[in-house]
C-alpha positions, 0 to 999 in steps of 0.5 A, a space after each residue: 110870582 116872579 122876581 124880575 124886579 130884582 134885575 137891573 135894567 138898561 137905564 141903570 146900566 147906562 147911568 152906571 156906565 157914565 158913573 164908571 168914569 171917576 172924574 165925570 158928572 152924570 145928569 138925569 133929565 127927568 123926575 126924582 124917581 129916576 135919580 134916587 136909586 141910581 145915585 145910592 147905587 153909585 155911592 155904594 158901588 164906587 165910594 172912591 169916586 168923588 163926590 162920595 161918602 166923604 161928601 155926604 153932607 145934607 146941607 151941602 147937597 140939599 138943593 133941588 137938583 141933588 136932593 141931599 145926594 152928591 151924585 146924579 143930580 136931576 131936573 125933577 120934571 113934574 106934571 106941567 113940565 111934561 107938557 111945556 118942557 124943561 129946557 130952562 131947568 136943564 140948562 141951569 143944572 148943566 151950568 151948575 155941573 160945569 162949575 163942579 169942574 168934571 172932565 166929562 158931563 153925561 146927560 141922560 133923558 129919563 124914559 118920560 123925557 124921551 117920550 115927550 121929545 126933550 132935546 138935549 142938543 141945546 146944552 153944551 160948553 167947553 167940557 166934553 158932553 155926552 148926550 143920551 136921548 134915551 135908554 133902551 126901554 126893554 134892554 138889560 143892564 149890559 145893553 145900557 152899560 155898553 151904550 154908555 161906554 160906546 158914547 163916551 169913547 166916541 165923544 173922547 175920540 182916543 187918538 190912534 197910537 202907532 206903538 202899543 203895549 199892555 191890555 185893557 180889561 173890558 166887560 165889567 162894571 161898577 155894578 158888578 159885585 166886588 168889581 174892584 177886587 175882581 180887577 185887582 185879582 185878574 191884573 195880578 195874574 197878568 202882571 205875573 206873566 209880564 202883562 201890563 193892564 192899562 185901564 179897565 174900560 167902563 169901570 173906574 177909569 178916568 178921561 185920561 184913561 179913555 183918551 189913552 185906551 187906544 194904545 193897548 195891544 189887546 182888549 180882554 173880556 171878563 164878562 163877555 156880555 158886558 163888553 163884546 160890543 165895546 170890544 168890537 168898536 175898538 177893533 173897528 175904529 182902532 184895529 185893536 183885537 180882543 180876547 173872549 174866553 170860550 169858558 165864560 167868566 174866569 170863575 173856577 180853576 179850569 176857566 181861570 186857566 183858560 182865560 190866562 192861557 188865552 190872553 198869554 197866547 194872544 200876546 206871545 207870553 208864557 202863562 206859567 207864573 199865573 198857572 202856578 198861582 192857580 195851582 196853589 189855589 187848587 191845592 188849598 181846595 183839595 185840602 178842604 175837600 179832604 177835610 169834608 171827606 174825612 167827616 163823610 160830608 161830600 158835595 157830590 150829588 148835591 143840587 144847585 140852582 143859578 140865577 145870573 148873567 150868562 157867562 157867570 152862570 156858565 162858568 159857575 155851573 160847569 165848575 160845580 158840576 165838573 169839579 164838585 160833582 154837584 147837579 144843576 136843577 134850575 138855571 136862568 139868565 137875563 143877559 148873555 142867554 147864549 151861555 145859558 143855552 150852552 150850559 143847558 145843551 151840555 146838561 141835556 146831553 148828560 141826561 140832566 133835566 134843568 128847570 128855568 125857575 131857580 126861585 121855585 125849584 128845590 135845591 141845596 144851594 142857590 147862587 144869585 144876587 142877595 135879594 134872590 138868595 134870601 127870598 129863596 132861602 126864606 121860602 124854603 126852596 133853597 137850603 143855603 145861598 151863595 151871593 155871586 152877583 150885585 146887589 150884595 149886602 156888604 156895607 163895609 169890607 176890609 179885605 179883598 173878596 174877588 168873585 173871579 180868578 183863583 181867589 174868587 174860586 176859593 171864595 165860592 168853594 168856601 161858601 158852597 162847602 160851608 153851606 153843605 156842612 151847615 145843612 148837615 148840622 156839622 158845624 
């Protein structure tokens, strides 16, 4: 038994790439089954994007295109239309979307619609329109997301700018766990060093941000597998260089320091203010570990397994091994597999065998999305869990809780150390 159904695929990634534009409207040309989950996912991940929870009025959105959901209307293709086509219904829905006044309309063929050759070229108007004839049938969430963002950039065609300043953050989506907190956390580190963040490409930006995105000095990747192709597009079309940390995502004190130093070095800025913030987090962590040591409860030698995207997996596994002395027993990565291979190579060199099956390998803690974590704990293959990827289980959060940066590292430590304490019935 495997749990691959937990992993989002390229169609959802493409839709979330389009939904990441706060003033866009996304249309699915396909059956309702391709609409319900993405619409709910978008609402949960990006509630500030209109129409959101404030617009969840079943009477306002009860017509056949929206089906009581305010986002991602669809043409609800049925059996007959898979034979005769549905261009008339698509044109009608497009006209409805135009009346809503978005700055961008994105139309996506569902897999079924693309298989019968539904042509999206017949729709269009005064509003910029991105037409996605198909998503990759066997692609990852990251593949679909980068396809979507690339299509948006090509449609908007940002003007080249002679004077450049600030940076664009890249490689994060509205599908990432606590993505807005991650952006705020990393932006504050860069701001401390005198670096302005112009926008975050693909996550929470507007069409105005898209058009101005070519004015950055540097594009900075957070999770490289979600932004490398986009960064290469900007480098090719607009001559904007990009920075990608060799330590993976900025999770863990050393990885966060490497990320800050790399960005500052590329821009000729001093990293000291941000490094001081990270040093403060290190002190807080040291105090917690002293408390654990006083109670004779230490993480060293405890086992962990990780099921996450590559750059996340690499950074988390290096941090748990190097900083806490924990031992990996299973690693799996559906995307960014070169990072997983780097991690495995290092652990092999240390004589540590690593399984490729976190769901069925016994460990003290599993780090993954909530569904995988709960499944492993309930089946007894993991004693505790740390949710580090979406989908998560929070419905309401009233405080920032980033996954990356020094604050994200302290969050991870809190979960891991408390899990160890609970397993020994210390609390």
